[in-house]
N, C-alpha and C positions, 0 to 999 in steps of 0.2 A: 120745879113748880108743882102745884097741887095736881095739875092735869097728868103729869108724868107719873106721879105717885099713884094716882087713881088707876091709870092704865096698867101699871106694874101689878097692883093689887088685883085688878080684874083678871089679868092673864094668869097670875099664879092661882087664883081661885078657879079659873077655867080648867087648869091642869089638874087640880085636885078633884074637881067634879068629874072630869073625864076618867081619871083613874078609878074613882069610886064606881062610876058607871060600868067600867070594864069588869071590875071585881064582882059587881052584882050580876052581870051577865054570865060570868063564869060560874058563879054559885048556882044560878038558875039552871045552867046546862048540867051541872053535876047532879042536881036533884032529879032531873029527868032521866 
């Protein structure tokens, strides 16, 4: 169903956003 596909897309996007957020935090720590 569309609902399941939407949930899958949302969860995969959330993982990508979380990964990018962690990378940005590490980059900020290196600059300091």
